[in-house]
mmCIF file of the N, C-alpha and C atoms, coordinates in Angstrom:
data_MODEL
# 
_entry.id   MODEL 
# 
loop_
_atom_site.group_PDB 
_atom_site.id 
_atom_site.type_symbol 
_atom_site.label_atom_id 
_atom_site.label_alt_id 
_atom_site.label_comp_id 
_atom_site.label_asym_id 
_atom_site.label_entity_id 
_atom_site.label_seq_id 
_atom_site.pdbx_PDB_ins_code 
_atom_site.Cartn_x 
_atom_site.Cartn_y 
_atom_site.Cartn_z 
_atom_site.occupancy 
_atom_site.B_iso_or_equiv 
_atom_site.pdbx_formal_charge 
_atom_site.auth_seq_id 
_atom_site.auth_comp_id 
_atom_site.auth_asym_id 
_atom_site.auth_atom_id 
_atom_site.pdbx_PDB_model_num 
ATOM 1   N N  . UNK A 1 1  ? 114.278 92.851  107.158 1.00 0.00 ? 1  UNK A N  1 
ATOM 2   C CA . UNK A 1 1  ? 112.956 92.920  107.326 1.00 0.00 ? 1  UNK A CA 1 
ATOM 3   C C  . UNK A 1 1  ? 112.262 93.945  106.491 1.00 0.00 ? 1  UNK A C  1 
ATOM 4   N N  . UNK A 1 2  ? 111.063 94.204  106.500 1.00 0.00 ? 2  UNK A N  1 
ATOM 5   C CA . UNK A 1 2  ? 109.922 94.717  105.726 1.00 0.00 ? 2  UNK A CA 1 
ATOM 6   C C  . UNK A 1 2  ? 109.385 95.394  106.269 1.00 0.00 ? 2  UNK A C  1 
ATOM 7   N N  . UNK A 1 3  ? 109.233 96.925  106.533 1.00 0.00 ? 3  UNK A N  1 
ATOM 8   C CA . UNK A 1 3  ? 108.450 97.764  107.583 1.00 0.00 ? 3  UNK A CA 1 
ATOM 9   C C  . UNK A 1 3  ? 106.669 98.332  107.070 1.00 0.00 ? 3  UNK A C  1 
ATOM 10  N N  . UNK A 1 4  ? 106.099 98.105  108.107 1.00 0.00 ? 4  UNK A N  1 
ATOM 11  C CA . UNK A 1 4  ? 104.833 98.651  107.147 1.00 0.00 ? 4  UNK A CA 1 
ATOM 12  C C  . UNK A 1 4  ? 104.092 99.110  107.974 1.00 0.00 ? 4  UNK A C  1 
ATOM 13  N N  . UNK A 1 5  ? 102.957 100.175 107.658 1.00 0.00 ? 5  UNK A N  1 
ATOM 14  C CA . UNK A 1 5  ? 102.378 100.968 109.223 1.00 0.00 ? 5  UNK A CA 1 
ATOM 15  C C  . UNK A 1 5  ? 101.242 100.143 109.625 1.00 0.00 ? 5  UNK A C  1 
ATOM 16  N N  . UNK A 1 6  ? 100.880 99.667  110.685 1.00 0.00 ? 6  UNK A N  1 
ATOM 17  C CA . UNK A 1 6  ? 99.926  99.170  111.206 1.00 0.00 ? 6  UNK A CA 1 
ATOM 18  C C  . UNK A 1 6  ? 98.836  99.978  111.805 1.00 0.00 ? 6  UNK A C  1 
ATOM 19  N N  . UNK A 1 7  ? 97.470  100.048 111.505 1.00 0.00 ? 7  UNK A N  1 
ATOM 20  C CA . UNK A 1 7  ? 96.554  100.789 111.789 1.00 0.00 ? 7  UNK A CA 1 
ATOM 21  C C  . UNK A 1 7  ? 96.125  100.518 112.912 1.00 0.00 ? 7  UNK A C  1 
ATOM 22  N N  . UNK A 1 8  ? 95.889  99.433  113.592 1.00 0.00 ? 8  UNK A N  1 
ATOM 23  C CA . UNK A 1 8  ? 95.639  99.341  114.814 1.00 0.00 ? 8  UNK A CA 1 
ATOM 24  C C  . UNK A 1 8  ? 96.646  99.969  116.405 1.00 0.00 ? 8  UNK A C  1 
ATOM 25  N N  . UNK A 1 9  ? 97.853  99.590  115.580 1.00 0.00 ? 9  UNK A N  1 
ATOM 26  C CA . UNK A 1 9  ? 98.972  99.962  116.777 1.00 0.00 ? 9  UNK A CA 1 
ATOM 27  C C  . UNK A 1 9  ? 99.160  101.452 116.373 1.00 0.00 ? 9  UNK A C  1 
ATOM 28  N N  . UNK A 1 10 ? 99.031  102.099 115.539 1.00 0.00 ? 10 UNK A N  1 
ATOM 29  C CA . UNK A 1 10 ? 99.408  103.388 114.854 1.00 0.00 ? 10 UNK A CA 1 
ATOM 30  C C  . UNK A 1 10 ? 100.292 103.770 114.825 1.00 0.00 ? 10 UNK A C  1 
ATOM 31  N N  . UNK A 1 11 ? 101.435 102.542 114.609 1.00 0.00 ? 11 UNK A N  1 
ATOM 32  C CA . UNK A 1 11 ? 102.840 102.872 114.079 1.00 0.00 ? 11 UNK A CA 1 
ATOM 33  C C  . UNK A 1 11 ? 103.554 102.032 113.131 1.00 0.00 ? 11 UNK A C  1 
ATOM 34  N N  . UNK A 1 12 ? 104.737 102.132 112.540 1.00 0.00 ? 12 UNK A N  1 
ATOM 35  C CA . UNK A 1 12 ? 105.323 101.366 111.849 1.00 0.00 ? 12 UNK A CA 1 
ATOM 36  C C  . UNK A 1 12 ? 105.998 100.196 112.595 1.00 0.00 ? 12 UNK A C  1 
ATOM 37  N N  . UNK A 1 13 ? 105.767 99.178  111.944 1.00 0.00 ? 13 UNK A N  1 
ATOM 38  C CA . UNK A 1 13 ? 106.322 97.885  112.349 1.00 0.00 ? 13 UNK A CA 1 
ATOM 39  C C  . UNK A 1 13 ? 107.076 97.080  111.053 1.00 0.00 ? 13 UNK A C  1 
ATOM 40  N N  . UNK A 1 14 ? 107.865 95.868  111.867 1.00 0.00 ? 14 UNK A N  1 
ATOM 41  C CA . UNK A 1 14 ? 108.717 95.197  110.824 1.00 0.00 ? 14 UNK A CA 1 
ATOM 42  C C  . UNK A 1 14 ? 107.320 94.158  110.891 1.00 0.00 ? 14 UNK A C  1 
ATOM 43  N N  . UNK A 1 15 ? 107.416 93.560  109.686 1.00 0.00 ? 15 UNK A N  1 
ATOM 44  C CA . UNK A 1 15 ? 106.511 92.501  108.910 1.00 0.00 ? 15 UNK A CA 1 
ATOM 45  C C  . UNK A 1 15 ? 106.667 90.916  109.402 1.00 0.00 ? 15 UNK A C  1 
ATOM 46  N N  . UNK A 1 16 ? 105.453 90.453  109.905 1.00 0.00 ? 16 UNK A N  1 
ATOM 47  C CA . UNK A 1 16 ? 105.947 88.993  110.350 1.00 0.00 ? 16 UNK A CA 1 
ATOM 48  C C  . UNK A 1 16 ? 105.582 88.353  109.241 1.00 0.00 ? 16 UNK A C  1 
ATOM 49  N N  . UNK A 1 17 ? 106.569 87.366  108.940 1.00 0.00 ? 17 UNK A N  1 
ATOM 50  C CA . UNK A 1 17 ? 106.066 86.328  107.483 1.00 0.00 ? 17 UNK A CA 1 
ATOM 51  C C  . UNK A 1 17 ? 105.464 87.485  106.441 1.00 0.00 ? 17 UNK A C  1 
ATOM 52  N N  . UNK A 1 18 ? 106.593 88.491  105.636 1.00 0.00 ? 18 UNK A N  1 
ATOM 53  C CA . UNK A 1 18 ? 106.043 88.850  104.661 1.00 0.00 ? 18 UNK A CA 1 
ATOM 54  C C  . UNK A 1 18 ? 106.163 88.288  103.566 1.00 0.00 ? 18 UNK A C  1 
ATOM 55  N N  . UNK A 1 19 ? 105.373 88.324  102.471 1.00 0.00 ? 19 UNK A N  1 
ATOM 56  C CA . UNK A 1 19 ? 105.152 87.684  101.313 1.00 0.00 ? 19 UNK A CA 1 
ATOM 57  C C  . UNK A 1 19 ? 104.687 88.546  99.839  1.00 0.00 ? 19 UNK A C  1 
ATOM 58  N N  . UNK A 1 20 ? 105.842 88.348  99.083  1.00 0.00 ? 20 UNK A N  1 
ATOM 59  C CA . UNK A 1 20 ? 105.653 89.005  98.128  1.00 0.00 ? 20 UNK A CA 1 
ATOM 60  C C  . UNK A 1 20 ? 104.782 88.602  97.149  1.00 0.00 ? 20 UNK A C  1 
ATOM 61  N N  . UNK A 1 21 ? 103.612 89.866  96.788  1.00 0.00 ? 21 UNK A N  1 
ATOM 62  C CA . UNK A 1 21 ? 102.691 89.706  95.961  1.00 0.00 ? 21 UNK A CA 1 
ATOM 63  C C  . UNK A 1 21 ? 102.511 90.705  94.736  1.00 0.00 ? 21 UNK A C  1 
ATOM 64  N N  . UNK A 1 22 ? 101.762 90.538  93.754  1.00 0.00 ? 22 UNK A N  1 
ATOM 65  C CA . UNK A 1 22 ? 101.640 91.377  92.724  1.00 0.00 ? 22 UNK A CA 1 
ATOM 66  C C  . UNK A 1 22 ? 99.986  92.014  92.364  1.00 0.00 ? 22 UNK A C  1 
ATOM 67  N N  . UNK A 1 23 ? 99.970  93.314  92.285  1.00 0.00 ? 23 UNK A N  1 
ATOM 68  C CA . UNK A 1 23 ? 98.806  93.618  92.067  1.00 0.00 ? 23 UNK A CA 1 
ATOM 69  C C  . UNK A 1 23 ? 98.232  93.456  91.013  1.00 0.00 ? 23 UNK A C  1 
ATOM 70  N N  . UNK A 1 24 ? 96.736  94.127  90.583  1.00 0.00 ? 24 UNK A N  1 
ATOM 71  C CA . UNK A 1 24 ? 95.914  93.865  89.457  1.00 0.00 ? 24 UNK A CA 1 
ATOM 72  C C  . UNK A 1 24 ? 97.039  94.300  87.982  1.00 0.00 ? 24 UNK A C  1 
ATOM 73  N N  . UNK A 1 25 ? 97.309  95.343  88.739  1.00 0.00 ? 25 UNK A N  1 
ATOM 74  C CA . UNK A 1 25 ? 98.335  96.158  87.624  1.00 0.00 ? 25 UNK A CA 1 
ATOM 75  C C  . UNK A 1 25 ? 99.590  95.931  87.435  1.00 0.00 ? 25 UNK A C  1 
ATOM 76  N N  . UNK A 1 26 ? 100.070 94.930  88.246  1.00 0.00 ? 26 UNK A N  1 
ATOM 77  C CA . UNK A 1 26 ? 101.299 94.198  87.882  1.00 0.00 ? 26 UNK A CA 1 
ATOM 78  C C  . UNK A 1 26 ? 102.584 94.820  88.920  1.00 0.00 ? 26 UNK A C  1 
ATOM 79  N N  . UNK A 1 27 ? 102.148 95.808  89.799  1.00 0.00 ? 27 UNK A N  1 
ATOM 80  C CA . UNK A 1 27 ? 103.217 96.374  90.345  1.00 0.00 ? 27 UNK A CA 1 
ATOM 81  C C  . UNK A 1 27 ? 103.585 95.258  91.786  1.00 0.00 ? 27 UNK A C  1 
ATOM 82  N N  . UNK A 1 28 ? 104.770 95.538  92.389  1.00 0.00 ? 28 UNK A N  1 
ATOM 83  C CA . UNK A 1 28 ? 105.092 94.458  93.301  1.00 0.00 ? 28 UNK A CA 1 
ATOM 84  C C  . UNK A 1 28 ? 104.707 95.172  94.761  1.00 0.00 ? 28 UNK A C  1 
ATOM 85  N N  . UNK A 1 29 ? 104.100 94.401  96.113  1.00 0.00 ? 29 UNK A N  1 
ATOM 86  C CA . UNK A 1 29 ? 103.526 94.788  96.975  1.00 0.00 ? 29 UNK A CA 1 
ATOM 87  C C  . UNK A 1 29 ? 104.086 93.612  97.948  1.00 0.00 ? 29 UNK A C  1 
ATOM 88  N N  . UNK A 1 30 ? 103.993 93.919  99.514  1.00 0.00 ? 30 UNK A N  1 
ATOM 89  C CA . UNK A 1 30 ? 104.243 92.721  99.986  1.00 0.00 ? 30 UNK A CA 1 
ATOM 90  C C  . UNK A 1 30 ? 102.809 92.835  101.572 1.00 0.00 ? 30 UNK A C  1 
ATOM 91  N N  . UNK A 1 31 ? 102.741 91.683  101.796 1.00 0.00 ? 31 UNK A N  1 
ATOM 92  C CA . UNK A 1 31 ? 101.271 91.751  102.528 1.00 0.00 ? 31 UNK A CA 1 
ATOM 93  C C  . UNK A 1 31 ? 102.105 90.659  103.898 1.00 0.00 ? 31 UNK A C  1 
ATOM 94  N N  . UNK A 1 32 ? 102.072 91.007  104.938 1.00 0.00 ? 32 UNK A N  1 
ATOM 95  C CA . UNK A 1 32 ? 102.636 90.236  106.286 1.00 0.00 ? 32 UNK A CA 1 
ATOM 96  C C  . UNK A 1 32 ? 101.483 90.621  107.138 1.00 0.00 ? 32 UNK A C  1 
ATOM 97  N N  . UNK A 1 33 ? 101.898 90.288  108.614 1.00 0.00 ? 33 UNK A N  1 
ATOM 98  C CA . UNK A 1 33 ? 101.036 90.483  109.653 1.00 0.00 ? 33 UNK A CA 1 
ATOM 99  C C  . UNK A 1 33 ? 101.858 91.459  110.606 1.00 0.00 ? 33 UNK A C  1 
ATOM 100 N N  . UNK A 1 34 ? 101.293 92.105  111.626 1.00 0.00 ? 34 UNK A N  1 
ATOM 101 C CA . UNK A 1 34 ? 102.002 92.720  112.620 1.00 0.00 ? 34 UNK A CA 1 
ATOM 102 C C  . UNK A 1 34 ? 102.336 91.954  113.836 1.00 0.00 ? 34 UNK A C  1 
ATOM 103 N N  . UNK A 1 35 ? 103.623 91.838  114.392 1.00 0.00 ? 35 UNK A N  1 
ATOM 104 C CA . UNK A 1 35 ? 104.103 90.813  115.405 1.00 0.00 ? 35 UNK A CA 1 
ATOM 105 C C  . UNK A 1 35 ? 103.316 91.303  116.701 1.00 0.00 ? 35 UNK A C  1 
ATOM 106 N N  . UNK A 1 36 ? 102.798 92.353  117.199 1.00 0.00 ? 36 UNK A N  1 
ATOM 107 C CA . UNK A 1 36 ? 102.203 92.438  118.125 1.00 0.00 ? 36 UNK A CA 1 
ATOM 108 C C  . UNK A 1 36 ? 100.937 92.257  118.042 1.00 0.00 ? 36 UNK A C  1 
ATOM 109 N N  . UNK A 1 37 ? 99.927  92.884  117.027 1.00 0.00 ? 37 UNK A N  1 
ATOM 110 C CA . UNK A 1 37 ? 98.448  92.455  117.211 1.00 0.00 ? 37 UNK A CA 1 
ATOM 111 C C  . UNK A 1 37 ? 97.804  91.479  116.212 1.00 0.00 ? 37 UNK A C  1 
ATOM 112 N N  . UNK A 1 38 ? 98.842  91.180  115.616 1.00 0.00 ? 38 UNK A N  1 
ATOM 113 C CA . UNK A 1 38 ? 98.487  90.125  114.587 1.00 0.00 ? 38 UNK A CA 1 
ATOM 114 C C  . UNK A 1 38 ? 97.568  90.837  113.323 1.00 0.00 ? 38 UNK A C  1 
ATOM 115 N N  . UNK A 1 39 ? 97.652  91.857  113.218 1.00 0.00 ? 39 UNK A N  1 
ATOM 116 C CA . UNK A 1 39 ? 96.663  92.422  112.232 1.00 0.00 ? 39 UNK A CA 1 
ATOM 117 C C  . UNK A 1 39 ? 97.120  92.337  110.638 1.00 0.00 ? 39 UNK A C  1 
ATOM 118 N N  . UNK A 1 40 ? 96.726  92.260  109.973 1.00 0.00 ? 40 UNK A N  1 
ATOM 119 C CA . UNK A 1 40 ? 96.996  92.501  108.518 1.00 0.00 ? 40 UNK A CA 1 
ATOM 120 C C  . UNK A 1 40 ? 97.614  93.710  108.374 1.00 0.00 ? 40 UNK A C  1 
ATOM 121 N N  . UNK A 1 41 ? 99.066  93.770  107.749 1.00 0.00 ? 41 UNK A N  1 
ATOM 122 C CA . UNK A 1 41 ? 99.551  94.971  107.212 1.00 0.00 ? 41 UNK A CA 1 
ATOM 123 C C  . UNK A 1 41 ? 99.893  94.745  105.698 1.00 0.00 ? 41 UNK A C  1 
ATOM 124 N N  . UNK A 1 42 ? 99.864  95.799  105.137 1.00 0.00 ? 42 UNK A N  1 
ATOM 125 C CA . UNK A 1 42 ? 100.242 95.626  103.757 1.00 0.00 ? 42 UNK A CA 1 
ATOM 126 C C  . UNK A 1 42 ? 101.055 96.898  103.199 1.00 0.00 ? 42 UNK A C  1 
ATOM 127 N N  . UNK A 1 43 ? 102.069 96.829  102.315 1.00 0.00 ? 43 UNK A N  1 
ATOM 128 C CA . UNK A 1 43 ? 102.908 97.709  101.434 1.00 0.00 ? 43 UNK A CA 1 
ATOM 129 C C  . UNK A 1 43 ? 102.884 97.706  100.410 1.00 0.00 ? 43 UNK A C  1 
ATOM 130 N N  . UNK A 1 44 ? 102.868 98.765  99.491  1.00 0.00 ? 44 UNK A N  1 
ATOM 131 C CA . UNK A 1 44 ? 103.058 98.677  98.340  1.00 0.00 ? 44 UNK A CA 1 
ATOM 132 C C  . UNK A 1 44 ? 104.112 99.088  98.041  1.00 0.00 ? 44 UNK A C  1 
ATOM 133 N N  . UNK A 1 45 ? 105.022 98.622  96.791  1.00 0.00 ? 45 UNK A N  1 
ATOM 134 C CA . UNK A 1 45 ? 106.259 98.329  96.329  1.00 0.00 ? 45 UNK A CA 1 
ATOM 135 C C  . UNK A 1 45 ? 107.428 97.835  96.808  1.00 0.00 ? 45 UNK A C  1 
ATOM 136 N N  . UNK A 1 46 ? 107.206 96.347  96.225  1.00 0.00 ? 46 UNK A N  1 
ATOM 137 C CA . UNK A 1 46 ? 108.529 95.557  97.191  1.00 0.00 ? 46 UNK A CA 1 
ATOM 138 C C  . UNK A 1 46 ? 108.573 95.596  98.435  1.00 0.00 ? 46 UNK A C  1 
# 
């Protein structure tokens, strides 16, 4: 599982439904949601 920082929960959480995306500059990133509060979380670099 991929971890990301949730701003609302103020801690690092396991991403729910992680999805690989590519930024405008071509670098990889991962988008997902927080399993506790359903806020969108984002992590740069795979």
